[in-house]
N, C-alpha and C positions, 0 to 999 in steps of 0.2 A: 505494499499498500504506500500512499505518498504518506507526505508530512501530515496535510491535514485532518486525513484519513485516520492513522495513527495517533492526532492528538486525541482527536474525538472518543476515538474509540477508548481509549486509557481513561478521558475523562467519565464516559459514562460507568466505566467499571466502579467506579470511585462512586456515583451513585448509584449505582446497582447494589454494590454492599450497603451505601447507605438507607439505601427502601429496603434490605431485608432486617438492618438492624441487629446480626449477631454478632455483628464484630466490630461497634462499636468504637474501641481504643483505636484497631484498623485506620477507620473512615479518619479519626482524629490525628494519626499521625501522617494520613497524606493529602485529606482536604485541603489544611490552611496553602500547601505550597504546589496546588494543583497547577498554577498561571507557573511558577517558576522552576517546577521539574520537567514541565510537559517534554523540555527538550530531550531529556531522555529517551522520551520516545520516538524521536529521530537522529540520534549517537550511532543506532547499526547500520544505516545506510549513509552516514556521512563517508568522503575519503576521508578525511584522517584516524579515523576510529575502524580502519581497517588496514593502518599498520603492521606489517609482520606478516600480510598473506597477500598483498597485491593489492592492484585494481580488480579485484573479484569480487562477486556475491559470497559471503561470509556468514550466511544461515541459510542453506538448503535440507532438503530432502527428496530429491529428485530419483523416482522411480520408474525402472521399467522392466521388461520381464528377464527375467532367468533362467537358464536352463541350466547352468552347472550343476555336478553333486550337489544333494544334502539340497534339492530346491525347495523338496516340500514342505521343509520349515517356511516357506516366502510365500505361501496359499493360503489365503484370506478368503475364507467364503461370504460371500454376501450376509449370511445369517449374523456370523461371527463378527465382519465389519462392523451391522448393525449393532450388535448386543456390547461390543468395544465402547460406541459414540455413545449410548444411551439413548434412552426417546425425549432428554430433556435439549439433546439440540438437533436442530431446523436440520441439518447437513444431511442425518439421515432420511430426512422425511422427504429431502432434495433427491436422494440416491430412488429411496419407494416410487415417488411418481414418476421418476425419468430415467431410470436406470433400466428402465426393456431396451434402450437402443444397446446396452452392454452385450446382453442375450446370457447363456448358459456357463460358454467356454470361456467367457472372457475370465470370469472368480477361479475355474481351474487352472487357474495360468499363473507359476509363479512371477514376482515381482520384485526387487530389492532393489534398495537404493545404496549409493557406494561414496559419501561426500568425502574430498579430501581432511586432513588435517584443519580443525580449526574452524571447518564452514559446516559441521554437524548440527543440525538445528535441535536438537532432542540433547545434543551435547552442552549447546550454550544453553538452552534452557534450566536443565539440571544445574549447569555450575554456577548461574547466578541466583539462583532460587537458595542454593546452599549456601553462596555468601551472603547470600541476606537475612541469613537464620544467626552465621555470626556475626553480623554489623546489626544485628537486634540484640543480642545476648553483647554487646561490646557499647552501648549506645550510651549516648552521654546523660546527664540527669533528666531533660526530658523525654527522653525514649524511656528508659528504666522507667519513669512514670506510668509509661502506657503499657508497656511488654511486662506479662506476669511473671511471677517468682522473683528470685534474687539472684545477683552476681557477685557473692561475697569477695572476688578479689578487685570488683569493680574502685575500690577504692586508692590500688594502687598501680591503677594507669595514669597516664600523661591526660590531661584533660583532652591537650590538643586529638590525642588517638583514638577518644571515642568517636565512635559517628555520629552525626549529627542529624537532625529530622529529613533537614532538607535533602542530603546526601542519601540517607534511606529513599527518599519519595523517587528521587532523581536514578536511584538502582531499579526500583520497581516499575519503573514509566520504561525503563529500558527492557524488563522482562516483557513488561506488553507489548514490547515490539515484537517480541521471537514470537510469541501465543498467536497475536494475529498472521503474522506469518505464514503459521502452519495451517489457517484456513485458505489463505489464498490457494486457488487450485492448480494453478502455474508455479509456483513453488514448490512444485510436488511432483512435475511432470517432465523427465529428463529428454524428451523429443524439441529438437530446436525453434519450434514453433512457440516451447515457452517461456522461450529468452526473454528480458522486459523487452530488449529493443526489438522484438522479432515483429511484433505487430498487436496482437490480440491482448498481450498480458497488460503492455502500457496506455493500450487506450480501455482497457477495464477498469485500471487505477484508476483513469483522469475518469472515469465516470462516477468510480465512489465518493469520488475529490467534488463534484459535484452535488452529490448529494447529503453529504455534510453539512456544507454550506461555508461559506466567505471566514466566520465569528472564530472559525479555528486554523486559519494562516499564522501563520510564524509571528511576523510582524506584528499584526491586530489584537490576536493574544497576550503579546509580551508586552503591548504597549495599552493597553486597556486595564482600566481602573475599577473593574470590577470585581466583586468580591466572591469568595471562592464559591454560596450560596447560588450568586445567582448565574455564574460559568456552568455550576452543576446544572440549574435551570433551563439556559441554552442547550446544555447538553442533551438533557433530557426531550427537548423539544423537536429536536431532529426523528425521533421515532416514528413521528406519522409521517415523516418525507420517506420515509425507509418501504413504512407499510409492516412493523415489526411493533412485539407487545412482551414485555417482560413478564415473568413472573414472580419476579423480586425472591426467588429462592436458588441461591448460588449452594449446588449440591456438592460433594466430596467428590474428588477423583474415582473414574472409575478402573484406574490400575493403580498399584503398589506407589509408585512413584511419576512424579511429574514427567522423566523422563520418559516411559513407559505410556504415560497420555498422550504425549506429543505424537508419538510413532503412529497411537490408534487415530488421532486426527489428520494427521498427514497421511497415513491410506485413506480416511476418507477422501480426503481435498484429492487425492488421485484416483478414487473414483471419479470422482464430478468431475475432474480435465478431461477423464476419458469418454464422459457423458458427453462436455459440450464438444469437444472435436474426437469425435469417435474414432478409434484405429482403423477401423475400415473404410475412412476416406482417407486422412493422413497415419499412416503405421508408424510403427513407434522407430521405425529405425528411417524413416523419412528424412529429410532436409527440408521439403518443404514445409512454408509459414503461411499463415491466415491474417486476416483483420477483423475486431471486431462486427463489424458491420456485416460481415459472412457467417457470421458465429450467431449473433443475435439480431440483427434485422429483417433477416429472409425471410421474416413469415411471421405470424401471428403466434403461432409456437414455437418458434422461436423468440418473439417478443414474453411471452410468459414465462420461458424458461429463465430467461434475463432476472424480469424480477421476483422471481423463485431462488434466484440467484443468490438477488442483493440481499434478500431476508434470510438467508440461510446464511450467508460468511459474513454481514454484521454482527447478526443479532448472537451467532455462535461466536466470532473474537469477544467481543464484550462480555459474555458468559465465561466464556475459559480464562479470561483475565481475571477476573473477579476470580474464577479458580484456584485459581494458580497461584494468586497473592493471598488467599484464604486458604490453602493447602501450609503455605510457606507459615503461615502466622499460626494453624493449627498446633504446628511444633510446640507453642510454649502452651498447650490446655491439656 
């Protein structure tokens, strides 16, 4: 997603946690710094943040057919994929509604991703979550007031070495970026058509930027004098533009840890990418590209699929961000 969309997703996740009401201290930690910490949701895409990896994507999980020994480990049936996603995610409903395009044989094939070191989307998500737990343990007095439990060695730490609420909020927004990208279908498809500059990927993200509105642009948000309550209300107001409604329930992870949960989400996203651009039209080994209009504007059915996709991806991105934050916070209960 683009910066504007990433910002809205993270702010809406704070609002969702606030509306749920189960983690009020987590909301108290994040909400006051929502505007200033928003830069965290853009950092993973900034060129300077990719030092050490070169000028490349650094958070992907691009799947493709796998036919080497042990391939049975990488076959996930439709029923298992839907179970892994859970009935609270809209992605599963999208697969149910539009998945007939794939056919039964698609689900019998093994698919595997092999991201280079440093680029693995699930690794990056899990690493940030683990780092956040350490930050919360070592947090300064303002953080310690909010986090349950006592750290008896905290008084021995230099005050300058203890993470501040603003720092923790920024890292939470960074985690939000990875959780949202797991929901982007073209982040999870290894075909050249899914490359950011290849056409449909970039154009779809521009479409989502338009839905979110200009209020969440970098310059506007950082310059606004709006208080956090007003910012979150503006985030909630976008729901109607997208056509989504939240249940105000943030469930626990389906998996045993965040790493596996991100894998589940990426597998669902790959299935959705293959529904949008079926391999019968552009095979997995093809170098052919496609454009937004060819995928989403060719007929009424395609336009309906786009509306359903908008609701699924943006709803689930917000929900997954809130789930990741809540799962990290649950360590202290």
